[in-house]
C-alpha positions as CSV (number, residue, x, y, z in Angstrom):
1,X,-3.9,-2.0,-0.8
2,X,-5.8,0.8,0.0
3,X,-9.5,2.0,0.0
4,X,-10.3,4.6,-2.5
5,X,-13.8,5.5,-2.1
6,X,-17.2,4.3,-0.4
7,X,-20.3,4.0,-1.8
8,X,-23.7,3.2,-0.1
9,X,-27.1,1.6,-1.6
10,X,-30.2,1.4,0.6
11,X,-32.2,-2.2,0.1
12,X,-34.4,-4.9,1.7
13,X,-33.7,-7.3,4.5
14,X,-35.2,-11.0,4.1
15,X,-38.0,-10.3,6.5
16,X,-39.6,-7.4,8.6
17,X,-39.4,-5.2,11.7
18,X,-42.2,-6.2,14.1
19,X,-43.0,-4.5,17.4
20,X,-42.5,-6.9,19.9
21,X,-44.0,-5.1,22.5
22,X,-47.3,-4.6,20.5
23,X,-47.4,-8.2,19.6
24,X,-47.1,-9.3,23.4
25,X,-50.0,-7.0,24.2
26,X,-52.3,-9.2,21.8
27,X,-51.8,-6.9,18.5
28,X,-54.5,-8.6,16.1
29,X,-53.6,-10.6,13.3
30,X,-54.5,-9.4,9.8
31,X,-53.3,-11.5,7.1
32,X,-49.8,-11.3,7.0
33,X,-49.5,-8.0,9.1
34,X,-51.1,-6.6,12.4
35,X,-54.1,-4.6,13.4
36,X,-53.5,-1.8,16.1
37,X,-50.9,0.9,17.0
38,X,-47.2,0.5,17.7
39,X,-45.9,1.1,20.9
40,X,-42.2,0.8,20.3
41,X,-40.4,4.2,19.5
42,X,-39.6,4.3,15.6
43,X,-42.3,2.0,14.4
44,X,-44.9,3.7,12.1
45,X,-46.8,0.2,12.3
46,X,-46.7,-3.1,14.1
47,X,-45.1,-4.8,11.2
48,X,-43.1,-2.9,8.5
49,X,-40.5,-3.7,6.0
50,X,-36.9,-4.5,7.0
51,X,-34.4,-2.1,5.5
52,X,-30.7,-2.9,5.0
53,X,-28.1,-0.2,3.8
54,X,-25.1,-1.8,1.6
55,X,-21.5,-0.3,2.4
56,X,-19.3,-0.8,-0.7
57,X,-15.4,-0.1,-0.3
58,X,-13.6,0.5,-3.7
59,X,-10.1,-0.6,-3.5
60,X,-7.3,0.8,-5.7
61,X,-7.1,-2.1,-8.1
62,X,-10.7,-1.9,-8.9
63,X,-12.2,-4.7,-6.4
64,X,-15.3,-3.9,-4.6
65,X,-16.0,-5.0,-1.3
66,X,-19.1,-4.8,0.6
67,X,-21.2,-5.6,3.8
68,X,-25.0,-4.8,4.9
69,X,-26.2,-2.9,7.7
70,X,-29.0,-4.7,9.3
71,X,-30.7,-4.9,12.4
72,X,-33.1,-7.6,14.1
73,X,-36.8,-8.3,13.6
74,X,-37.5,-7.2,17.2
75,X,-35.8,-3.8,16.9
76,X,-36.0,-1.7,20.1
77,X,-36.9,-4.5,22.3
78,X,-34.9,-6.5,25.0
79,X,-32.5,-3.5,25.4
80,X,-31.6,-3.5,21.7
81,X,-30.8,-0.3,19.6
82,X,-33.7,1.4,18.0
83,X,-35.3,1.0,14.8
84,X,-32.9,1.0,12.0
85,X,-34.3,3.0,8.8
86,X,-31.9,3.1,6.1
87,X,-32.4,6.7,4.9
88,X,-31.8,7.8,8.6
89,X,-28.5,6.2,8.7
90,X,-27.2,6.5,5.1
91,X,-25.9,10.3,5.8
92,X,-23.8,9.0,8.8
93,X,-22.0,6.7,6.6
94,X,-21.3,9.2,3.8
95,X,-20.6,12.1,6.3
96,X,-18.8,10.5,9.1
97,X,-17.5,7.0,8.2
98,X,-16.3,7.6,4.2
99,X,-13.8,10.3,5.6
100,X,-12.6,7.8,8.0
101,X,-12.1,5.0,5.6
102,X,-10.7,6.6,2.4
103,X,-7.0,5.9,2.1
104,X,-6.8,3.3,4.9
105,X,-4.6,0.3,4.3
106,X,-5.9,-3.1,4.5
107,X,-3.3,-4.7,6.4
108,X,-5.4,-5.9,9.5
109,X,-9.1,-6.5,9.7
110,X,-8.8,-6.8,13.4
111,X,-7.7,-3.4,14.0
112,X,-9.5,-1.4,11.6
113,X,-12.9,-3.2,12.7
114,X,-12.2,-2.6,16.4
115,X,-11.6,1.3,15.3
116,X,-15.3,1.5,13.8
117,X,-16.8,-0.8,16.4
118,X,-15.8,1.9,19.0
119,X,-17.0,4.8,17.1
120,X,-19.0,7.0,19.3
121,X,-21.6,9.8,18.4
122,X,-21.3,13.2,19.9
123,X,-23.3,12.2,23.0
124,X,-20.5,9.6,23.8
125,X,-22.8,6.6,23.1
126,X,-21.8,4.2,20.2
127,X,-22.9,4.5,16.7
128,X,-26.0,2.0,15.9
129,X,-25.4,-1.8,15.9
130,X,-26.4,-2.0,12.4
131,X,-23.6,0.4,11.4
132,X,-21.3,-1.4,13.2
133,X,-22.2,-4.7,11.9
134,X,-22.3,-3.8,8.2
135,X,-18.9,-1.6,7.9
136,X,-17.2,-4.2,9.8
137,X,-18.4,-6.9,7.2
138,X,-17.2,-4.7,4.3
139,X,-13.5,-4.2,6.0
140,X,-13.4,-8.2,6.4
141,X,-14.3,-8.6,2.9
142,X,-12.1,-5.7,1.8
143,X,-8.9,-7.5,3.8
144,X,-9.7,-11.0,2.1
145,X,-9.8,-9.3,-1.4
146,X,-6.4,-7.6,-0.7
147,X,-4.7,-10.7,0.3
148,X,-6.5,-12.8,-2.2
149,X,-7.7,-15.2,0.6
150,X,-11.3,-16.2,1.9
151,X,-12.4,-14.1,4.7
152,X,-12.6,-17.3,6.8
153,X,-8.7,-17.5,6.4
154,X,-8.3,-13.9,7.4
155,X,-10.1,-14.5,10.8
156,X,-8.0,-17.6,11.2
157,X,-4.7,-15.8,10.7
158,X,-5.7,-12.8,12.9
159,X,-7.3,-14.6,15.8
160,X,-4.9,-17.7,15.7
161,X,-8.0,-20.6,15.4
162,X,-7.9,-23.7,13.0
163,X,-10.3,-23.5,10.2
164,X,-13.1,-26.3,10.2
165,X,-12.8,-28.8,7.6
166,X,-16.2,-29.9,8.0
167,X,-19.6,-28.6,7.5
168,X,-21.1,-26.6,10.7
169,X,-24.9,-28.0,11.7
170,X,-27.5,-25.5,10.2
171,X,-30.6,-24.5,12.2
172,X,-33.6,-23.7,10.3
173,X,-36.5,-21.6,11.4
174,X,-40.2,-21.9,10.1
175,X,-41.7,-18.7,11.2
176,X,-45.5,-19.2,11.8
177,X,-45.7,-22.0,9.0
178,X,-44.5,-24.5,11.9
179,X,-46.1,-27.7,10.1
180,X,-45.5,-27.0,6.4
181,X,-42.1,-25.7,6.9
182,X,-41.1,-28.7,9.0
183,X,-41.6,-30.9,6.0
184,X,-39.2,-28.6,3.9
185,X,-36.7,-29.1,6.6
186,X,-37.2,-32.8,6.9
187,X,-37.0,-33.3,2.9
188,X,-33.8,-31.1,2.8
189,X,-32.1,-32.7,5.8
190,X,-31.9,-29.8,8.2
191,X,-29.5,-30.6,11.1
192,X,-31.2,-28.4,13.7
193,X,-34.9,-27.5,13.6
194,X,-37.5,-25.8,13.7
195,X,-37.6,-22.4,16.0
196,X,-41.4,-22.7,15.7
197,X,-41.9,-19.1,16.9
198,X,-43.8,-20.2,20.1
199,X,-44.6,-16.5,21.1
200,X,-48.0,-16.6,22.6
201,X,-49.3,-18.8,25.3
202,X,-52.9,-19.2,24.4
203,X,-52.6,-20.0,20.6
204,X,-49.3,-21.6,20.7
205,X,-47.8,-22.9,23.8
206,X,-51.2,-23.8,25.3
207,X,-52.1,-22.6,29.1
208,X,-50.6,-25.9,30.3
209,X,-48.0,-26.4,27.6
210,X,-50.2,-28.8,26.1
211,X,-49.9,-27.3,22.5
212,X,-46.3,-27.2,22.4
213,X,-46.1,-30.8,23.6
214,X,-48.6,-32.0,20.9
215,X,-46.3,-30.1,18.3
216,X,-43.1,-31.9,19.2
217,X,-44.9,-35.4,19.2
218,X,-46.2,-34.6,15.7
219,X,-42.8,-33.4,14.5
220,X,-41.1,-36.8,15.8
221,X,-43.8,-38.8,13.8
222,X,-43.2,-36.6,10.7
223,X,-39.4,-37.1,10.8
224,X,-40.1,-40.8,10.9
225,X,-42.5,-40.5,8.1
226,X,-40.4,-38.4,5.7
227,X,-36.9,-38.5,6.8
228,X,-34.2,-40.9,5.3
229,X,-32.7,-43.6,7.4
230,X,-30.8,-42.7,10.3
231,X,-31.8,-39.0,9.9
232,X,-32.3,-37.4,13.7
233,X,-32.2,-33.9,13.7
234,X,-32.0,-32.0,16.8
235,X,-35.2,-30.1,17.7
236,X,-34.7,-26.4,18.7
237,X,-37.3,-24.5,20.0
238,X,-37.5,-20.6,20.7
239,X,-40.7,-20.0,23.2
240,X,-40.1,-16.3,23.8
241,X,-40.5,-16.8,27.7
242,X,-44.0,-18.3,27.5
243,X,-43.3,-21.0,29.6
244,X,-42.5,-18.7,32.3
245,X,-45.8,-17.0,31.7
246,X,-47.9,-20.2,31.4
247,X,-46.4,-21.5,34.8
248,X,-46.0,-18.0,36.5
249,X,-42.3,-18.5,36.8
250,X,-42.7,-21.7,39.1
251,X,-39.3,-23.4,38.4
252,X,-40.6,-26.8,40.1
253,X,-43.4,-26.7,37.4
254,X,-41.4,-25.5,34.6
255,X,-38.5,-28.2,35.3
256,X,-41.2,-31.1,35.4
257,X,-42.6,-29.6,32.1
258,X,-39.4,-29.4,30.3
259,X,-38.9,-32.9,31.5
260,X,-42.0,-34.0,29.8
261,X,-41.2,-32.4,26.6
262,X,-37.6,-33.7,26.5
263,X,-39.3,-37.3,27.0
264,X,-41.7,-36.3,24.4
265,X,-38.8,-35.6,21.9
266,X,-36.9,-38.4,22.4
267,X,-34.6,-39.8,20.7
268,X,-33.9,-36.3,19.7
269,X,-32.3,-33.9,21.7
270,X,-34.3,-31.1,22.7
271,X,-33.2,-27.3,22.9
272,X,-35.3,-24.7,24.5
273,X,-34.6,-21.0,24.1
274,X,-35.6,-18.2,26.3
275,X,-38.0,-20.2,28.5
276,X,-38.6,-17.1,30.7
277,X,-38.2,-13.4,30.4
278,X,-37.5,-11.5,33.2
279,X,-37.2,-8.1,31.7
280,X,-33.7,-7.7,33.2
281,X,-30.4,-9.2,32.5
282,X,-29.3,-9.9,36.1
283,X,-32.7,-11.6,37.0
284,X,-32.5,-13.4,33.5
285,X,-29.4,-15.1,34.5
286,X,-30.4,-15.9,38.0
287,X,-33.7,-17.6,36.5
288,X,-32.0,-19.2,33.8
289,X,-29.4,-20.8,36.5
290,X,-32.4,-22.0,38.8
291,X,-34.1,-23.7,36.1
292,X,-30.9,-25.2,34.5
293,X,-30.0,-26.6,38.1
294,X,-33.5,-28.0,38.6
295,X,-33.4,-29.8,35.3
296,X,-29.7,-31.4,36.1
297,X,-31.1,-32.7,39.2
298,X,-33.8,-34.3,37.4
299,X,-31.5,-35.7,35.1
300,X,-33.5,-34.2,32.2
301,X,-31.3,-33.9,29.1
302,X,-33.3,-30.7,27.8
303,X,-30.7,-27.9,27.0
304,X,-31.6,-24.4,27.9
305,X,-30.6,-21.6,25.6
306,X,-30.0,-17.9,26.4
307,X,-31.3,-15.3,24.0
308,X,-33.2,-12.2,25.7
309,X,-31.0,-9.8,27.8
310,X,-27.9,-11.4,26.1
311,X,-27.1,-8.9,23.4
312,X,-23.7,-7.5,23.3
313,X,-20.2,-9.1,23.9
314,X,-20.1,-8.3,27.6
315,X,-23.6,-9.7,27.9
316,X,-22.7,-13.2,26.3
317,X,-19.5,-13.2,28.7
318,X,-21.7,-12.8,31.7
319,X,-24.0,-15.3,30.7
320,X,-21.2,-17.7,30.0
321,X,-19.5,-17.1,33.3
322,X,-22.6,-17.6,35.2
323,X,-23.0,-21.2,34.0
324,X,-26.5,-20.5,33.6
325,X,-27.3,-22.4,30.5
326,X,-26.0,-24.8,28.0
327,X,-26.1,-22.6,25.0
328,X,-26.0,-18.8,24.2
329,X,-27.2,-17.5,21.0
330,X,-25.1,-14.9,19.5
331,X,-27.7,-12.6,17.8
332,X,-25.0,-11.3,15.2
333,X,-26.7,-7.8,14.6
334,X,-27.1,-7.2,18.4
335,X,-23.2,-7.1,18.9
336,X,-22.2,-4.7,16.3
337,X,-19.0,-5.3,14.8
338,X,-18.4,-8.9,13.9
339,X,-15.1,-8.6,15.7
340,X,-17.2,-8.9,18.5
341,X,-19.1,-11.9,17.2
342,X,-15.7,-13.5,16.4
343,X,-14.8,-13.1,20.1
344,X,-18.0,-14.1,21.6
345,X,-18.0,-17.6,20.0
346,X,-14.3,-18.2,21.0
347,X,-15.1,-17.1,24.4
348,X,-18.0,-19.3,24.7
349,X,-15.9,-22.4,23.6
350,X,-13.2,-21.5,26.0
351,X,-15.7,-21.5,28.8
352,X,-17.3,-24.7,28.2
353,X,-20.8,-23.0,26.8
354,X,-22.3,-24.0,23.5
355,X,-22.3,-21.0,21.1
356,X,-24.9,-20.9,18.5
357,X,-24.2,-18.4,15.8
358,X,-27.4,-17.0,15.4
359,X,-28.8,-13.7,14.1
360,X,-32.4,-12.7,12.6
361,X,-34.5,-13.4,9.9
362,X,-34.6,-9.7,9.0
363,X,-30.8,-10.0,7.8
364,X,-29.6,-10.1,4.2
365,X,-28.0,-12.6,1.8
366,X,-24.7,-10.9,2.3
367,X,-24.7,-10.6,6.1
368,X,-25.7,-14.5,6.2
369,X,-22.7,-15.3,3.7
370,X,-20.2,-13.4,6.2
371,X,-21.4,-15.3,9.2
372,X,-20.6,-18.7,7.5
373,X,-16.8,-17.5,7.2
374,X,-17.1,-16.5,10.6
375,X,-18.4,-19.9,11.7
376,X,-15.7,-21.7,9.9
377,X,-12.9,-19.7,11.3
378,X,-14.2,-20.3,15.0
379,X,-16.5,-23.6,15.1
380,X,-19.7,-22.7,16.8
381,X,-21.9,-25.4,17.6
382,X,-24.6,-24.3,14.9
383,X,-25.3,-21.4,12.8
384,X,-28.7,-20.0,11.8
385,X,-30.3,-20.4,8.4
386,X,-30.8,-17.1,7.5
387,X,-32.6,-14.6,6.3
388,X,-36.2,-15.3,6.0
389,X,-38.8,-17.7,7.4
390,X,-39.3,-19.6,4.0
391,X,-36.7,-22.2,4.8
392,X,-35.5,-23.1,1.5
393,X,-33.9,-19.4,0.8
394,X,-31.8,-19.2,3.9
395,X,-30.9,-22.5,4.0
396,X,-29.6,-22.4,0.3
397,X,-27.7,-19.2,1.0
398,X,-25.8,-20.5,4.2
399,X,-25.1,-24.3,2.9
400,X,-24.0,-23.1,-0.3
401,X,-21.7,-20.6,0.9
402,X,-20.3,-22.8,3.5
403,X,-19.8,-25.8,0.9
404,X,-18.0,-23.3,-1.5
405,X,-15.9,-22.1,1.1
406,X,-14.9,-25.7,2.4
407,X,-14.2,-26.6,-1.1
408,X,-11.7,-23.7,-1.5
409,X,-10.2,-24.1,1.7
410,X,-9.6,-28.0,1.4
411,X,-8.3,-27.1,-2.1
């Protein structure tokens, strides 16, 4: 089976691009958007629409395989590639990628994906992560359609993995509606929740961390009130470095505070993502390692999750090798080709670090569906419900694709 044509279309993502630097500098909220000027290159406003670019491969038997190019909500921050605007990158696919793909045989996902993921611009830098992400998705779908099997089976065959037979825990994210959306999560029996978007000390964490502690206690009581008997979801909260800001990166104080949060959350497992942001990878690993060691010495059960400055496959390997955290978020669009995502999950598992197959609210239905196939073939600890911040939509897309694929695999 060969590729006979490549067609592109510009679309929307499930959320927005946000200028993280402007928000951290206290850009003023204005309804659903923000007042003030953006500070990150490429942004025309602090919040603007998320954009995607579908890449459709026409096969010689008439089948159409496709993936979506998309980038994270906080593009241009934390060492990531710049803002992804579909109109700027559509010509690259049509003028550069299309000639490379037409006529190619669909014998191996791994080989063709690696070729696209390694593609460089004239300046020697790799093409944008969003392009590598979406095009390799379409290649995976094309190989699956050529072989008439699921995408999960293609991955399992080419990477010699064992397909999962049971559902993988799904992590739902609340956005700023961290109270209302928790109710939705409980009613729908979310496995892991709520993310909570704790990205400001004053308004969300509290100057001494008191607001987050109150929120965890409220959430635990709400699970007891609304949840079914025996329902005990994991609490996973992303704090965007605010604990470090509040406690001035004093490790002893941060550790004591996390122990308090763990006690407040009990009997729920508590995961804290990004407790500090040191603005540089090596410093981030060292800081997480110091804090993690203190927590273990204090016999604290809180699990630390790495996110910022852990963007590429090499970054993930470095974080896993140094043993500085309990879990690594594999933020799917940041890694470029999905071949890197597959390898990242497998590397974490081989090295005893929890693999969280994450991503961003700013993805699409298609990127989310394909992530499910990656998860079922590689077996991460959890997968993010995406796109969007509304809970219902992202959870539905990921859950339903997972259950459909499991039913086919079990058949």
